[in-house]
Backbone as CSV, one residue per row, in Angstrom:
resi,resn,N_x,N_y,N_z,CA_x,CA_y,CA_z,C_x,C_y,C_z
1,MET,0.835,-1.180,0.000,0.000,0.000,0.000,0.880,1.244,0.000
2,ASP,0.444,2.257,-0.708,1.174,3.508,-0.812,1.234,4.175,0.568
3,SER,2.425,4.596,0.996,2.592,5.201,2.320,1.842,6.528,2.444
4,ARG,1.639,7.228,1.341,0.872,8.474,1.391,-0.572,8.201,1.783
5,LEU,-1.141,7.109,1.321,-2.517,6.756,1.672,-2.630,6.378,3.141
6,GLN,-1.618,5.718,3.674,-1.636,5.331,5.074,-1.575,6.563,5.984
7,SER,-0.897,7.609,5.569,-0.738,8.774,6.414,-1.953,9.706,6.386
8,VAL,-2.820,9.584,5.402,-3.986,10.461,5.312,-4.898,10.307,6.523
9,PRO,-5.273,9.101,6.928,-6.145,9.007,8.096,-5.505,9.596,9.361
10,MET,-4.222,9.403,9.554,-3.554,9.953,10.720,-3.573,11.482,10.679
11,LYS,-3.327,12.053,9.496,-3.392,13.510,9.343,-4.803,14.014,9.623
12,THR,-5.785,13.286,9.141,-7.178,13.670,9.364,-7.510,13.661,10.844
13,LEU,-7.065,12.619,11.536,-7.304,12.545,12.981,-6.627,13.685,13.725
14,LEU,-5.423,14.023,13.308,-4.691,15.114,13.934,-5.422,16.443,13.736
15,VAL,-5.885,16.691,12.511,-6.607,17.929,12.232,-7.904,17.981,13.036
16,LEU,-8.647,16.893,13.077,-9.885,16.858,13.853,-9.618,17.087,15.334
17,SER,-8.560,16.498,15.833,-8.194,16.686,17.236,-7.884,18.145,17.535
18,LEU,-7.130,18.784,16.655,-6.795,20.200,16.834,-8.035,21.074,16.756
19,LEU,-8.946,20.759,15.842,-10.186,21.531,15.735,-11.031,21.398,16.992
20,LEU,-11.112,20.197,17.516,-11.886,19.991,18.744,-11.276,20.766,19.906
21,GLN,-9.961,20.787,19.998,-9.303,21.537,21.057,-9.533,23.032,20.882
22,ALA,-9.516,23.501,19.651,-9.665,24.932,19.383,-11.069,25.423,19.688
23,THR,-12.059,24.532,19.578,-13.434,24.960,19.794,-13.962,24.535,21.157
24,SER,-13.129,23.933,21.960,-13.622,23.507,23.268,-13.845,24.719,24.145
25,GLY,-14.847,24.621,24.968,-15.192,25.735,25.837,-14.791,25.464,27.265
26,THR,-15.182,26.389,28.102,-14.908,26.319,29.531,-16.199,26.576,30.276
27,VAL,-16.410,25.856,31.357,-17.513,26.163,32.259,-16.880,26.829,33.477
28,TYR,-17.145,28.119,33.609,-16.546,28.895,34.685,-17.296,28.698,35.991
29,LYS,-16.620,28.936,37.067,-17.251,29.058,38.368,-17.696,30.519,38.509
30,LYS,-18.736,30.745,39.277,-19.345,32.069,39.410,-18.323,33.146,39.768
31,CYS,-17.527,32.921,40.792,-16.587,33.947,41.252,-15.459,34.178,40.256
32,GLU,-15.042,33.127,39.591,-14.008,33.257,38.564,-14.518,34.154,37.433
33,LEU,-15.746,33.935,37.026,-16.329,34.752,35.973,-16.551,36.188,36.448
34,ALA,-16.964,36.358,37.675,-17.156,37.709,38.231,-15.840,38.481,38.207
35,ARG,-14.725,37.821,38.530,-13.412,38.479,38.489,-13.047,38.895,37.066
36,ILE,-13.336,38.019,36.098,-13.050,38.344,34.700,-13.891,39.540,34.267
37,PHE,-15.169,39.509,34.584,-16.054,40.611,34.222,-15.617,41.912,34.894
38,LYS,-15.234,41.815,36.162,-14.825,43.004,36.907,-13.579,43.636,36.285
39,GLY,-12.675,42.809,35.790,-11.441,43.300,35.187,-11.602,43.737,33.743
40,SER,-12.795,43.615,33.205,-13.038,43.978,31.804,-13.843,45.271,31.720
41,ALA,-13.988,45.741,30.515,-14.798,46.944,30.287,-16.278,46.681,30.564
42,LEU,-16.668,45.422,30.625,-18.061,45.079,30.909,-18.506,45.606,32.266
43,ASN,-17.579,45.714,33.190,-17.885,46.187,34.539,-18.440,47.609,34.533
44,ASN,-18.170,48.355,33.499,-18.644,49.741,33.419,-19.939,49.895,32.642
45,HIS,-20.521,48.783,32.206,-21.725,48.861,31.394,-22.914,48.267,32.113
46,TYR,-23.994,48.911,31.947,-25.291,48.677,32.546,-25.256,48.977,34.025
47,ASN,-25.804,48.100,34.833,-26.127,48.425,36.203,-25.085,47.942,37.197
48,SER,-24.786,46.676,37.157,-23.819,46.136,38.103,-23.226,44.843,37.583
49,LEU,-22.125,44.491,38.159,-21.445,43.247,37.836,-22.368,42.048,38.047
50,ALA,-23.173,42.095,39.102,-24.077,40.983,39.414,-25.066,40.727,38.285
51,HIS,-25.480,41.772,37.579,-26.409,41.579,36.462,-25.768,40.748,35.358
52,TRP,-24.491,41.010,35.074,-23.815,40.248,34.019,-23.578,38.807,34.443
53,VAL,-23.251,38.592,35.700,-23.084,37.223,36.209,-24.422,36.492,36.113
54,CYS,-25.501,37.172,36.462,-26.842,36.589,36.371,-27.179,36.212,34.929
55,VAL,-26.891,37.095,33.990,-27.165,36.802,32.578,-26.391,35.566,32.135
56,ALA,-25.107,35.516,32.463,-24.274,34.377,32.046,-24.784,33.070,32.656
57,GLU,-25.203,33.124,33.913,-25.726,31.904,34.524,-27.047,31.489,33.891
58,ALA,-27.956,32.445,33.712,-29.277,32.131,33.169,-29.202,31.672,31.716
59,GLU,-28.321,32.264,30.946,-28.234,31.929,29.529,-27.470,30.635,29.265
60,SER,-26.336,30.455,29.940,-25.459,29.347,29.553,-24.990,28.467,30.701
61,GLY,-25.346,28.822,31.937,-24.777,28.081,33.063,-23.276,28.281,33.156
62,PHE,-22.808,29.451,32.706,-21.392,29.836,32.706,-20.552,29.022,31.722
63,ASP,-21.190,28.414,30.716,-20.508,27.559,29.744,-20.212,28.346,28.475
64,THR,-18.944,28.519,28.158,-18.570,29.308,26.983,-18.928,28.606,25.674
65,SER,-19.134,27.309,25.694,-19.448,26.589,24.455,-20.946,26.359,24.276
66,ALA,-21.771,27.024,25.078,-23.220,26.833,24.989,-23.751,27.330,23.651
67,LYS,-24.663,26.557,23.081,-25.309,26.940,21.825,-26.708,26.354,21.818
68,THR,-27.681,27.208,21.559,-29.061,26.773,21.422,-29.639,27.490,20.217
69,GLY,-30.007,26.739,19.201,-30.548,27.361,17.993,-29.564,28.350,17.404
70,ASN,-29.981,29.607,17.320,-29.120,30.639,16.737,-28.470,31.516,17.808
71,ARG,-28.302,30.971,19.005,-27.723,31.739,20.111,-26.458,31.048,20.601
72,TYR,-25.392,31.859,20.797,-24.045,31.318,20.973,-23.319,31.868,22.191
73,GLY,-22.565,30.975,22.846,-21.598,31.380,23.851,-22.154,31.622,25.235
74,ILE,-21.322,32.179,26.080,-21.632,32.358,27.495,-22.820,33.291,27.707
75,PHE,-23.037,34.235,26.758,-24.187,35.137,26.844,-25.313,34.727,25.891
76,LYS,-25.093,33.665,25.137,-26.051,33.219,24.119,-26.439,34.388,23.209
77,ILE,-25.460,34.894,22.524,-25.639,36.024,21.614,-26.272,35.535,20.320
78,SER,-27.281,36.254,19.860,-28.098,35.850,18.731,-27.449,36.180,17.389
79,SER,-27.511,35.204,16.491,-27.000,35.432,15.138,-27.955,36.300,14.333
80,GLY,-29.167,36.453,14.786,-30.126,37.261,14.050,-29.695,38.706,13.875
81,ARG,-29.009,39.248,14.875,-28.585,40.645,14.809,-27.102,40.835,15.033
82,TRP,-26.496,40.008,15.870,-25.203,40.371,16.442,-24.001,39.653,15.864
83,CYS,-24.166,38.459,15.312,-23.009,37.732,14.776,-23.417,36.976,13.514
84,ASP,-22.435,36.488,12.793,-22.657,35.766,11.543,-22.477,34.279,11.774
85,ASP,-23.567,33.533,11.597,-23.475,32.087,11.775,-23.211,31.353,10.466
86,GLY,-23.062,32.111,9.381,-22.758,31.510,8.085,-23.984,30.993,7.358
87,THR,-25.143,30.995,7.999,-26.349,30.490,7.351,-27.485,31.503,7.320
88,SER,-27.470,32.457,8.219,-28.550,33.443,8.272,-28.362,34.469,7.163
89,GLN,-29.274,34.473,6.229,-29.161,35.345,5.067,-29.264,36.820,5.442
90,PHE,-30.011,37.131,6.492,-30.281,38.519,6.802,-29.689,38.984,8.124
91,SER,-28.647,38.343,8.614,-28.025,38.771,9.867,-27.375,40.139,9.687
92,ASN,-27.599,41.017,10.648,-26.962,42.336,10.616,-25.499,42.257,11.023
93,ASN,-25.121,41.237,11.797,-23.757,41.031,12.278,-23.191,42.328,12.871
94,LEU,-23.937,42.918,13.788,-23.553,44.209,14.360,-22.266,44.153,15.177
95,CYS,-21.883,42.977,15.637,-20.610,42.839,16.361,-19.463,42.482,15.419
96,ARG,-19.773,42.282,14.145,-18.762,42.005,13.120,-17.859,40.827,13.490
97,ILE,-18.528,39.688,13.739,-17.790,38.509,14.177,-18.544,37.241,13.795
98,SER,-17.813,36.166,13.617,-18.430,34.862,13.412,-18.999,34.367,14.742
99,CYS,-20.213,33.862,14.722,-20.838,33.339,15.941,-20.003,32.230,16.576
100,ASN,-19.312,31.456,15.750,-18.493,30.362,16.280,-17.380,30.856,17.196
101,ASN,-16.969,32.114,17.041,-15.948,32.675,17.938,-16.449,32.768,19.374
102,PHE,-17.758,32.758,19.565,-18.322,32.827,20.914,-18.333,31.475,21.622
103,LEU,-17.917,30.421,20.936,-18.008,29.071,21.506,-16.710,28.570,22.124
104,ASP,-15.644,29.356,22.048,-14.374,28.904,22.615,-14.210,29.434,24.038
105,ASP,-13.078,29.151,24.631,-12.882,29.558,26.030,-12.351,30.981,26.181
106,ASP,-12.111,31.667,25.071,-11.707,33.077,25.115,-12.971,33.923,25.043
107,ILE,-13.361,34.532,26.153,-14.621,35.286,26.180,-14.419,36.782,25.946
108,THR,-13.224,37.168,25.534,-12.960,38.578,25.244,-13.912,39.101,24.181
109,ASP,-14.087,38.338,23.108,-14.987,38.784,22.038,-16.448,38.748,22.485
110,ASP,-16.815,37.796,23.332,-18.178,37.748,23.880,-18.455,39.024,24.682
111,ILE,-17.487,39.417,25.487,-17.628,40.612,26.324,-17.746,41.861,25.448
112,ARG,-16.903,41.966,24.427,-16.976,43.128,23.524,-18.358,43.233,22.881
113,CYS,-18.888,42.103,22.441,-20.203,42.109,21.803,-21.295,42.421,22.829
114,ALA,-21.192,41.879,24.035,-22.176,42.170,25.088,-22.195,43.663,25.403
115,ILE,-21.045,44.290,25.397,-20.974,45.739,25.621,-21.697,46.469,24.493
116,ARG,-21.435,46.047,23.286,-22.101,46.680,22.132,-23.621,46.526,22.254
117,ILE,-24.061,45.331,22.634,-25.494,45.095,22.802,-26.047,45.990,23.907
118,SER,-25.325,46.089,25.020,-25.806,46.898,26.149,-25.871,48.382,25.794
119,GLN,-25.091,48.800,24.803,-25.103,50.192,24.368,-26.164,50.464,23.299
120,SER,-26.776,49.402,22.800,-27.798,49.576,21.759,-29.095,50.087,22.375
121,HIS,-30.056,50.375,21.528,-31.339,50.866,22.025,-32.082,49.829,22.863
122,VAL,-31.799,48.568,22.655,-32.451,47.497,23.419,-31.758,47.309,24.766
123,GLY,-30.450,47.452,24.796,-29.689,47.308,26.031,-29.703,45.894,26.572
124,ILE,-29.560,45.786,27.860,-29.483,44.468,28.499,-30.800,43.698,28.361
125,GLU,-31.859,44.394,28.020,-33.143,43.727,27.817,-33.156,42.870,26.559
126,GLU,-32.086,42.921,25.772,-31.921,42.009,24.635,-31.967,40.560,25.134
127,TRP,-31.520,40.352,26.363,-31.504,39.012,26.934,-32.804,38.751,27.677
128,VAL,-33.615,37.869,27.127,-34.873,37.490,27.769,-34.584,36.896,29.142
129,ALA,-33.480,36.193,29.271,-33.106,35.609,30.569,-32.877,36.695,31.613
130,TRP,-32.370,37.852,31.192,-32.196,38.951,32.142,-33.562,39.425,32.617
131,LEU,-34.488,39.569,31.680,-35.828,40.031,32.043,-36.498,39.087,33.035
132,SER,-36.386,37.791,32.788,-37.103,36.832,33.629,-36.340,36.390,34.875
133,ASN,-35.022,36.563,34.905,-34.232,36.059,36.033,-33.476,37.121,36.820
134,CYS,-33.232,38.265,36.217,-32.298,39.210,36.822,-32.880,40.607,37.035
135,GLY,-33.630,41.090,36.087,-34.076,42.469,36.096,-34.895,42.853,37.317
136,ARG,-34.605,44.025,37.837,-35.331,44.617,38.956,-35.407,43.700,40.179
137,ARG,-34.326,42.972,40.410,-34.239,42.101,41.579,-32.945,42.414,42.332
138,ASP,-32.924,42.029,43.589,-31.681,42.126,44.346,-30.795,40.967,43.902
139,LEU,-29.694,41.290,43.292,-28.798,40.266,42.753,-27.500,40.150,43.537
140,SER,-27.454,40.734,44.712,-26.214,40.714,45.497,-25.745,39.288,45.784
141,HIS,-26.693,38.345,45.847,-26.301,36.958,46.108,-25.450,36.364,44.980
142,PHE,-25.479,36.974,43.804,-24.657,36.477,42.708,-23.169,36.698,42.960
143,LEU,-22.854,37.594,43.872,-21.452,37.851,44.186,-21.077,37.377,45.585
144,ASP,-22.012,36.728,46.283,-21.716,36.188,47.611,-20.544,35.223,47.544
145,GLY,-19.625,35.384,48.431,-18.457,34.500,48.490,-17.353,34.885,47.532
146,CYS,-17.571,35.901,46.726,-16.550,36.340,45.785,-15.834,37.549,46.388
147,GLU,-14.535,37.536,46.298,-13.769,38.704,46.762,-14.017,39.860,45.819
148,GLN,-14.290,40.984,46.350,-14.533,42.167,45.506,-13.317,42.969,45.430
């Protein structure tokens, strides 16, 4: 058998392995995520750090690889307006990013897009989970046990 043919499956496995590693996500602990949010520009947007922790928990359970329908990442950002999923013909892609970028463990781009969303006319109310789980409630318990 030709040695080039024998090496193709191994190369394929290697590429698939690298792709899986590149797209793997992280499930953060609440306080770890609060520290990341606090150290980012997200801390200066909307109402409080606890609101963003609440959104992340309600939307994804703090899982950066969460995906449901057309919603991606730790904040479950919608491809309908905010990112390009490669299939939505009419996406505005207001964050100018591929939705798949929201599925890895680097949440820098998720945070940038969340800030953009919070600055839009819809604001944090873009997240239905915020409306039903976080809005107009005392959310101080979301930071309980976390060093401020």
